[in-house]
C-alpha positions as CSV (number, residue, x, y, z in Angstrom):
1,M,0.0,0.0,0.0
2,P,1.5,3.4,-1.0
3,S,2.1,5.9,1.7
4,M,0.6,9.4,1.3
5,N,4.0,11.1,0.8
6,P,4.2,14.7,-0.4
7,E,5.1,13.5,-4.0
8,L,2.0,11.3,-4.2
9,L,-0.3,14.0,-2.9
10,A,1.2,16.5,-5.3
11,S,0.7,14.1,-8.2
12,W,-2.9,13.5,-7.1
13,S,-3.6,17.3,-6.9
14,Y,-2.0,17.8,-10.3
15,A,-4.2,15.1,-11.8
16,Q,-7.3,16.7,-10.3
17,T,-6.5,20.1,-12.0
18,Q,-6.0,18.7,-15.5
19,V,-9.7,18.8,-16.3
20,H,-10.9,21.8,-18.2
21,E,-14.7,22.1,-18.5
22,K,-16.6,24.0,-21.2
23,E,-18.5,27.2,-20.4
24,H,-21.9,25.5,-20.6
25,V,-20.8,23.1,-17.8
26,A,-19.8,26.0,-15.6
27,L,-23.3,27.5,-16.1
28,V,-24.9,24.2,-15.0
29,R,-22.6,24.1,-12.0
30,E,-23.6,27.6,-11.0
31,R,-27.3,26.6,-11.2
32,S,-26.5,23.6,-9.0
33,A,-24.8,25.9,-6.5
34,D,-27.7,28.3,-6.5
35,L,-30.0,25.4,-5.6
36,G,-27.7,23.9,-3.0
37,V,-27.3,20.7,-5.0
38,R,-24.1,18.7,-4.6
39,C,-22.9,17.6,-8.0
40,I,-20.1,15.4,-9.4
41,D,-16.6,16.9,-9.2
42,P,-14.8,17.8,-12.5
43,A,-12.4,14.8,-12.3
44,G,-15.2,12.4,-11.6
45,R,-17.2,13.9,-14.5
46,S,-14.3,13.5,-16.8
47,M,-13.8,9.9,-15.8
48,L,-17.5,9.3,-16.3
49,Q,-17.1,10.5,-19.9
50,V,-14.2,8.2,-20.4
51,I,-16.1,5.2,-19.2
52,C,-19.1,6.1,-21.4
53,S,-16.8,6.6,-24.4
54,L,-15.3,3.2,-23.9
55,R,-18.4,1.3,-23.2
56,Q,-20.9,3.2,-25.2
57,P,-23.9,2.2,-23.1
58,R,-27.3,2.5,-24.9
59,N,-29.7,2.4,-21.9
60,L,-28.7,4.3,-18.8
61,V,-30.3,4.9,-15.4
62,E,-29.2,7.8,-13.2
63,I,-30.5,8.0,-9.6
64,G,-30.3,11.5,-8.2
65,P,-29.2,13.6,-11.2
66,G,-29.7,16.9,-9.4
67,V,-29.5,19.6,-12.1
68,G,-27.8,17.3,-14.7
69,V,-24.1,17.9,-14.4
70,A,-23.2,14.2,-14.7
71,S,-26.2,13.6,-17.0
72,L,-24.8,16.0,-19.6
73,A,-21.3,14.4,-19.2
74,M,-22.7,11.1,-20.3
75,L,-25.0,12.3,-23.0
76,E,-22.3,14.5,-24.6
77,V,-20.2,11.4,-25.5
78,L,-23.0,9.0,-26.5
79,G,-24.8,8.6,-29.8
80,P,-28.4,9.4,-30.5
81,E,-29.4,5.8,-30.0
82,S,-28.6,6.0,-26.2
83,T,-31.3,6.9,-23.8
84,L,-31.0,8.1,-20.2
85,T,-33.6,7.5,-17.6
86,A,-33.0,10.1,-14.8
87,I,-34.9,9.7,-11.5
88,E,-35.0,12.9,-9.4
89,S,-37.5,13.2,-6.5
90,N,-37.1,17.0,-6.1
91,L,-39.4,18.8,-8.6
92,E,-37.3,22.0,-8.6
93,H,-34.1,20.1,-9.3
94,A,-35.9,18.1,-12.0
95,N,-37.1,21.3,-13.7
96,A,-33.6,22.7,-13.5
97,M,-32.2,19.6,-15.2
98,R,-34.8,20.0,-18.0
99,Q,-33.5,23.5,-18.5
100,S,-29.9,22.4,-18.5
101,L,-30.6,19.7,-21.2
102,R,-32.6,22.2,-23.4
103,E,-29.8,24.7,-23.2
104,A,-27.3,22.0,-24.2
105,G,-29.5,21.0,-27.2
106,V,-30.2,17.5,-25.9
107,P,-33.4,16.1,-27.6
108,S,-36.2,15.2,-25.2
109,A,-36.2,11.7,-26.6
110,H,-32.6,11.3,-25.5
111,A,-33.4,11.7,-21.8
112,R,-36.4,10.8,-19.7
113,I,-36.7,12.6,-16.4
114,I,-38.9,11.0,-13.9
115,N,-39.9,13.2,-10.9
116,E,-40.6,10.5,-8.3
117,R,-38.8,8.8,-5.5
118,A,-36.2,6.3,-6.8
119,E,-37.4,3.4,-4.6
120,N,-40.8,3.7,-6.3
121,V,-39.4,3.8,-9.8
122,L,-36.7,1.2,-9.8
123,S,-39.0,-1.7,-9.0
124,R,-40.8,-0.9,-12.3
125,L,-37.7,-1.1,-14.5
126,A,-36.9,-4.3,-16.3
127,D,-34.3,-6.7,-15.2
128,H,-31.0,-6.8,-17.3
129,A,-32.3,-4.0,-19.5
130,Y,-29.7,-1.5,-18.8
131,D,-26.0,-1.0,-19.6
132,L,-25.1,1.6,-17.0
133,V,-26.5,2.7,-13.6
134,L,-25.1,5.9,-12.0
135,I,-26.0,6.4,-8.3
136,D,-25.5,9.9,-7.1
137,A,-28.1,10.2,-4.3
138,G,-28.0,10.2,-0.5
139,A,-26.5,7.2,1.2
140,E,-29.6,6.5,3.3
141,L,-31.0,4.0,0.7
142,L,-27.7,3.3,-1.1
143,L,-27.7,-0.4,-0.2
144,E,-31.1,-0.8,-1.7
145,Y,-30.1,1.2,-4.8
146,V,-27.1,-1.0,-5.4
147,A,-29.2,-4.2,-5.1
148,D,-31.6,-2.8,-7.7
149,A,-28.7,-1.7,-9.9
150,K,-27.3,-5.3,-9.9
151,R,-30.7,-6.5,-11.0
152,L,-31.0,-3.8,-13.8
153,V,-27.7,-4.2,-15.5
154,G,-27.0,-7.0,-18.0
155,P,-23.7,-8.7,-18.8
156,R,-20.8,-6.2,-19.1
157,G,-23.0,-3.7,-17.4
158,V,-21.5,-1.0,-15.2
159,I,-22.6,0.4,-11.8
160,I,-21.1,3.7,-10.7
161,I,-21.4,5.3,-7.3
162,N,-20.5,9.0,-6.9
163,N,-19.4,10.4,-3.5
164,A,-18.1,7.0,-2.6
165,F,-15.8,8.6,0.0
166,D,-19.0,9.7,1.9
167,E,-17.5,13.3,2.4
168,H,-14.1,11.7,3.2
169,R,-15.5,9.7,6.2
170,L,-15.2,6.3,4.5
171,S,-11.5,5.7,5.3
172,K,-12.0,6.4,9.0
173,P,-12.9,3.1,10.8
174,A,-14.2,4.9,13.9
175,V,-16.8,6.8,12.0
176,R,-20.2,5.0,12.3
177,R,-22.5,7.6,10.8
178,P,-25.5,6.0,9.1
179,S,-24.4,7.3,5.7
180,T,-20.8,5.9,6.1
181,V,-22.0,2.5,7.3
182,A,-24.4,2.4,4.4
183,T,-21.7,3.3,1.9
184,R,-19.3,0.7,3.3
185,D,-22.0,-2.0,3.1
186,A,-23.0,-1.0,-0.5
187,L,-19.4,-1.1,-1.7
188,R,-18.8,-4.4,0.0
189,L,-21.8,-5.8,-1.6
190,L,-20.3,-5.1,-5.0
191,R,-16.7,-5.8,-4.1
192,E,-17.5,-9.3,-2.8
193,D,-19.6,-10.4,-5.7
194,P,-17.5,-12.8,-7.8
195,K,-19.3,-11.7,-11.0
196,I,-18.2,-8.1,-10.6
197,Q,-14.9,-6.4,-11.0
198,T,-14.6,-3.2,-8.9
199,H,-12.3,-0.2,-8.4
200,L,-12.5,3.0,-6.3
201,L,-11.2,5.9,-8.3
202,P,-9.8,8.8,-6.1
203,S,-11.6,11.7,-7.6
204,E,-12.4,14.5,-5.1
205,Q,-15.5,12.8,-4.0
206,G,-14.6,9.2,-4.8
207,L,-16.0,7.3,-7.8
208,F,-16.7,3.7,-7.3
209,V,-16.9,1.6,-10.6
210,A,-18.3,-1.9,-10.7
211,S,-18.3,-3.8,-14.0
212,V,-20.2,-7.0,-14.5
213,L,-17.9,-9.7,-15.9
214,P,-18.8,-11.8,-18.9
215,A,-20.1,-15.3,-17.7
216,A,-16.9,-17.0,-19.0
217,R,-14.7,-14.7,-16.8
218,V,-16.4,-15.0,-13.5
219,R,-13.7,-15.0,-10.7
């Protein structure tokens, strides 16, 4: 295990600053800040685009999109055949996301925004019908969201959890806050599944990526 020496910290900090976002993204971030909505950090957003560019998922689900910072990241690198189902329980945030997508020129057929509680919507979505599930919601129901995500994705599907560091409490064993316990349990559920390959990427908030292995490559 590498020690957190000054050189490693400097390299990590350098990597976080190598992301340059376009002006329209900055405007969406301002809207997010005005509404008090936490959104994915620039490095995490960039990594999300890389994952989508490599995998080219066609059917996506996003739980807790806020005003659409991560949503736009994914849609910007995907073709017109891809469809995002975004589940946002807060009406004001859902409307702000619709505005963000309109301003970015995203066709309405490219993104479906459902203004409802995620736990009510996920049970209605078909098993193994999705290629990617992004979870960027509060940790209170994270374990349930992960269980649903495992059901929703098919072979080679990807499950991504943003804020996997739980505001940097995850690495502190003495912290037993409900959100931290839920995050640890959710990550463990994915990490211990022999059908899934996982990695925790050290963006500012932590981006946990879980990829379902092809049947022939199960560990």
